[in-house]
Legacy VTK file of the C-alpha trace (Angstrom):
# vtk DataFile Version 3.0
C-alpha trace
ASCII
DATASET POLYDATA
POINTS 332 float
24.544 -25.415 -12.702
22.770 -23.455 -10.427
20.868 -24.802 -7.378
17.167 -25.510 -7.283
15.946 -22.936 -4.608
13.043 -23.583 -2.448
11.002 -20.063 -1.770
8.680 -20.283 1.166
5.922 -17.766 0.974
6.066 -17.585 -2.678
2.355 -16.316 -2.768
3.096 -13.287 -0.765
4.139 -9.783 -1.383
7.773 -10.252 -1.339
7.636 -14.039 -2.450
6.331 -13.187 -5.791
9.286 -10.768 -6.385
11.955 -13.379 -5.057
10.593 -15.929 -7.547
10.987 -13.520 -10.284
14.536 -12.298 -9.469
15.736 -16.097 -9.184
14.029 -16.706 -12.789
16.132 -13.606 -13.822
19.156 -14.735 -12.636
18.638 -18.369 -13.935
17.886 -20.393 -10.923
15.450 -23.373 -10.925
12.535 -22.633 -8.465
10.170 -24.630 -6.180
7.472 -22.162 -4.956
5.904 -23.326 -1.576
2.345 -21.575 -1.080
-0.597 -22.135 0.935
-3.813 -23.430 -1.049
-5.284 -20.122 -1.613
-2.209 -18.513 -2.723
-1.746 -21.327 -5.173
-5.265 -20.603 -6.987
-5.313 -16.938 -6.734
-4.621 -15.101 -9.811
-2.784 -12.134 -7.995
-0.469 -13.388 -8.531
-0.540 -16.091 -10.861
2.454 -18.220 -10.077
1.146 -20.962 -12.352
1.944 -18.777 -15.068
5.669 -18.658 -14.329
8.062 -21.581 -15.304
8.703 -23.081 -11.786
7.274 -25.997 -9.786
4.541 -24.993 -7.440
4.131 -26.780 -4.102
1.049 -26.680 -1.732
1.527 -26.737 1.818
1.462 -24.871 5.143
4.861 -24.013 6.781
3.112 -24.353 10.278
2.005 -27.994 9.183
4.960 -30.128 9.048
3.189 -32.803 7.505
2.325 -31.003 4.317
5.955 -30.282 3.633
7.147 -33.891 3.399
9.550 -33.846 0.580
9.213 -30.153 -0.355
13.053 -29.378 -0.179
13.941 -32.728 -1.701
16.298 -32.047 -4.647
16.784 -28.254 -3.434
20.135 -27.148 -3.184
18.978 -23.851 -1.322
16.047 -22.200 0.572
14.877 -19.014 0.781
12.487 -18.609 3.936
10.405 -15.761 3.369
7.296 -17.368 4.925
5.767 -15.062 7.860
2.547 -13.341 9.080
3.171 -9.586 9.247
0.170 -8.858 11.568
0.035 -6.183 13.957
-3.557 -5.588 14.851
-4.359 -7.307 17.019
-1.071 -6.925 18.821
-1.207 -10.550 20.450
-2.095 -13.358 18.371
-1.002 -16.801 18.343
-1.386 -17.091 14.422
1.714 -14.892 14.342
3.878 -17.013 16.372
2.665 -20.255 14.397
3.364 -18.664 11.143
6.680 -16.953 12.229
8.124 -19.273 15.018
6.802 -22.610 14.271
7.251 -21.893 10.471
10.765 -21.337 10.712
11.308 -24.492 12.896
9.727 -26.643 10.398
11.210 -24.930 7.527
14.717 -25.341 9.157
14.089 -29.300 9.427
13.565 -29.436 5.844
16.575 -27.469 5.512
18.602 -30.294 7.599
17.027 -33.226 5.869
17.932 -31.668 2.292
21.342 -30.792 3.601
21.021 -27.412 1.584
24.182 -25.412 0.631
22.446 -22.235 1.683
19.376 -20.913 3.747
18.433 -17.600 3.613
16.147 -16.070 6.418
14.242 -13.173 5.569
13.631 -11.325 8.953
12.939 -7.567 9.607
14.785 -4.578 10.816
12.822 -4.765 13.694
14.770 -7.247 15.453
17.692 -4.526 15.774
17.530 -1.642 17.943
16.791 1.562 15.819
18.501 5.093 15.980
18.073 8.581 15.043
18.218 9.910 11.528
21.772 11.045 12.662
22.835 7.959 14.059
20.680 5.174 12.459
20.350 1.497 14.005
22.599 -1.310 12.331
22.960 -4.908 12.576
24.939 -4.422 16.061
22.358 -2.990 17.777
20.404 -5.274 20.396
16.664 -6.077 19.676
14.608 -2.935 21.175
11.035 -3.979 20.214
10.060 -5.730 23.177
8.712 -2.393 24.834
5.867 -2.415 22.386
4.427 -5.799 23.141
3.657 -6.913 19.468
3.693 -10.659 18.708
5.137 -10.037 15.211
8.329 -8.211 16.465
8.655 -10.882 19.343
8.056 -13.734 17.129
10.527 -12.661 14.397
13.208 -11.719 17.140
12.677 -15.463 18.495
12.697 -16.990 15.004
15.790 -15.095 14.087
17.642 -16.618 17.162
16.521 -19.875 16.143
18.373 -19.545 13.016
21.544 -17.993 14.494
21.491 -20.836 16.777
21.433 -23.361 14.242
24.105 -21.667 12.720
26.698 -21.782 15.558
25.385 -25.039 16.893
24.846 -27.157 13.591
26.588 -25.212 11.008
23.916 -24.287 9.104
25.322 -22.175 6.023
22.363 -19.425 7.019
22.057 -15.918 6.130
19.840 -13.526 7.500
18.448 -10.566 5.701
15.934 -8.277 7.222
13.911 -5.763 5.214
12.387 -2.543 6.400
9.026 -1.336 5.203
8.547 -2.435 1.902
6.661 -0.471 -0.833
6.046 -1.542 -4.510
3.809 -3.326 -7.073
2.071 -6.611 -6.422
0.778 -6.438 -3.171
-2.096 -8.285 -3.505
-3.608 -8.628 0.339
-2.520 -5.491 0.649
0.095 -5.510 3.465
2.462 -2.797 3.909
1.140 -0.906 0.632
-2.288 -0.534 2.567
-0.422 2.956 3.816
-0.847 4.085 -0.159
-4.301 3.280 -0.161
-5.018 5.013 2.997
-3.253 8.193 1.747
-5.291 7.907 -1.392
-8.311 7.773 -0.091
-7.754 10.535 2.491
-8.186 8.207 5.409
-5.330 9.745 7.522
-6.018 13.221 8.659
-2.540 13.469 10.495
1.063 12.320 11.058
2.570 11.084 13.975
5.867 12.002 15.219
8.045 9.297 14.452
9.207 7.902 11.058
10.948 4.799 9.341
13.001 3.264 6.811
11.622 2.768 3.350
12.911 0.364 0.597
11.272 -1.049 -2.831
10.395 -4.553 -2.403
12.161 -5.476 -5.818
15.568 -3.941 -4.201
14.825 -6.493 -1.336
14.268 -9.241 -3.761
17.598 -8.427 -5.522
19.636 -8.217 -2.470
17.929 -11.424 -0.762
18.897 -13.505 -4.084
22.320 -12.097 -4.071
22.585 -13.332 -0.249
22.798 -16.924 -1.848
26.307 -16.208 -3.103
27.317 -12.899 -1.692
26.198 -13.426 2.243
28.607 -14.386 4.647
27.466 -17.365 6.782
25.720 -16.258 10.166
25.699 -12.644 9.236
22.681 -10.534 9.020
21.878 -7.454 6.709
19.323 -5.013 7.076
17.746 -4.243 3.557
16.181 -0.708 3.412
16.793 2.739 1.708
15.924 6.080 2.983
15.169 7.261 6.638
11.831 9.546 6.684
9.969 11.034 9.114
6.404 10.262 8.712
5.753 14.174 7.820
8.207 13.916 4.962
7.388 10.499 3.793
3.407 11.266 3.562
4.482 14.559 1.495
6.460 12.842 -0.898
3.861 9.885 -1.289
1.014 11.895 -1.429
2.824 14.248 -4.460
2.967 11.050 -6.489
-0.466 9.718 -5.415
-1.875 13.449 -6.686
-3.424 14.036 -3.431
-3.068 16.126 -0.741
-1.030 15.210 2.216
-2.142 14.872 5.903
-1.937 18.255 7.361
-2.081 17.903 11.104
0.714 16.767 13.513
-0.522 14.235 16.108
1.323 14.692 19.060
2.964 11.829 20.654
0.377 12.165 23.950
-2.708 12.073 21.515
-1.425 9.242 19.581
-0.980 7.063 22.757
-4.311 8.075 24.244
-6.208 7.123 20.919
-4.077 3.904 20.948
-5.637 3.092 24.169
-9.046 4.118 23.373
-8.938 1.630 20.314
-7.641 -0.738 22.625
-11.044 -0.666 24.531
-13.039 -0.427 21.633
-11.673 -3.899 20.450
-12.282 -5.590 23.931
-15.833 -4.183 23.923
-16.562 -5.011 20.352
-14.350 -8.180 20.225
-13.208 -6.756 16.715
-9.966 -5.353 16.148
-10.044 -1.349 15.893
-8.326 0.823 13.440
-5.160 0.724 15.290
-3.942 -0.246 18.760
-1.554 1.033 21.901
1.376 -0.714 20.491
0.966 0.247 17.113
0.706 4.110 18.385
3.724 3.640 20.231
5.833 2.395 17.119
4.406 5.505 15.326
5.555 7.765 17.966
9.371 6.566 17.447
11.993 7.034 14.884
12.772 3.627 13.401
15.853 4.479 11.556
18.360 2.193 10.192
21.755 2.098 8.129
21.646 -0.258 5.117
25.317 0.307 4.519
26.379 -3.167 5.308
24.104 -4.671 2.710
24.754 -2.083 0.017
28.566 -3.083 0.358
28.138 -7.044 0.573
24.815 -7.675 -0.943
24.596 -4.915 -3.759
21.603 -3.879 -2.402
19.938 -1.483 -4.911
18.344 1.897 -3.909
15.402 2.534 -5.844
13.771 6.040 -4.619
10.489 6.211 -2.597
8.853 7.770 -5.540
9.296 5.132 -7.901
7.987 2.633 -5.613
4.828 4.514 -4.980
4.414 4.977 -8.612
5.103 1.623 -9.476
2.433 0.431 -6.754
-0.228 2.709 -7.716
0.065 1.684 -11.249
-0.513 -1.579 -9.922
-3.211 -1.116 -7.802
-5.205 0.711 -10.744
-4.528 -1.999 -12.990
-6.041 -4.652 -10.580
-8.953 -2.376 -9.587
-8.232 -1.629 -6.004
-8.657 1.944 -6.961
LINES 1 333
332 0 1 2 3 4 5 6 7 8 9 10 11 12 13 14 15 16 17 18 19 20 21 22 23 24 25 26 27 28 29 30 31 32 33 34 35 36 37 38 39 40 41 42 43 44 45 46 47 48 49 50 51 52 53 54 55 56 57 58 59 60 61 62 63 64 65 66 67 68 69 70 71 72 73 74 75 76 77 78 79 80 81 82 83 84 85 86 87 88 89 90 91 92 93 94 95 96 97 98 99 100 101 102 103 104 105 106 107 108 109 110 111 112 113 114 115 116 117 118 119 120 121 122 123 124 125 126 127 128 129 130 131 132 133 134 135 136 137 138 139 140 141 142 143 144 145 146 147 148 149 150 151 152 153 154 155 156 157 158 159 160 161 162 163 164 165 166 167 168 169 170 171 172 173 174 175 176 177 178 179 180 181 182 183 184 185 186 187 188 189 190 191 192 193 194 195 196 197 198 199 200 201 202 203 204 205 206 207 208 209 210 211 212 213 214 215 216 217 218 219 220 221 222 223 224 225 226 227 228 229 230 231 232 233 234 235 236 237 238 239 240 241 242 243 244 245 246 247 248 249 250 251 252 253 254 255 256 257 258 259 260 261 262 263 264 265 266 267 268 269 270 271 272 273 274 275 276 277 278 279 280 281 282 283 284 285 286 287 288 289 290 291 292 293 294 295 296 297 298 299 300 301 302 303 304 305 306 307 308 309 310 311 312 313 314 315 316 317 318 319 320 321 322 323 324 325 326 327 328 329 330 331
């Protein structure tokens, strides 16, 4: 009989896909969600044959008994916010939250703990020589609490593996696209392109992956992942120019026309920081975001393809499914 799996962040973009993939593979599921996510119709977790537990990973008192009877934990709860660049709430969700969920894992004596991190905790490379799981963290240069907190949480999980023999596997998604992004988070890029809000493209690039492929590989990590190992979950390495052109074709809109030089992007980022200080409200972006966009965040996913059977759905399919979902739920 398959163990009951606790999924943290089950009300989020990836979390909902994790729940659905676990059910497809026959796992009993307990979904940990914050109060607002538990009552939200997007997604309607209450319609699925699962247990729903309302709690907050940053508040240990709300988690008492949450992992009782669970043989495994998929820890996907996180705050992937990069604007503003510095935000204590990001550290609370990503580091304190991981500390608390590790506490649950110790109490329950789980047989497998899968931590969902980010590929940004590894050093990136070029399209010809992409980064992989052996590259040291390179994101400190940006000054983003999101990257820094996820790196700190990753080290915390690895420490539990070596010092406490926690049976943990770490998976690190790249930039996820696909249906079901209710906030929206990463799929906000598609809405900006659809609405013509991006006049140009920066010089950098990134790795894109379908959220469902990430869910499949993450669930596979319960049985296929090696304890203490990290796996980058991604697919295609694309410059922003190429990615925006391909995405725009699926959306049926004209792609951004103008290249944005790195220096101009940097200058605009600092201008936005000044605007934020004056208005005390986050501007369109910040200097850290501009610096990230100027770089090529390219990664190899061969390890996850080989060991976790990571699927490789193309970018166009992910965009088309996301657009259909947005239309069905009246975002566009």
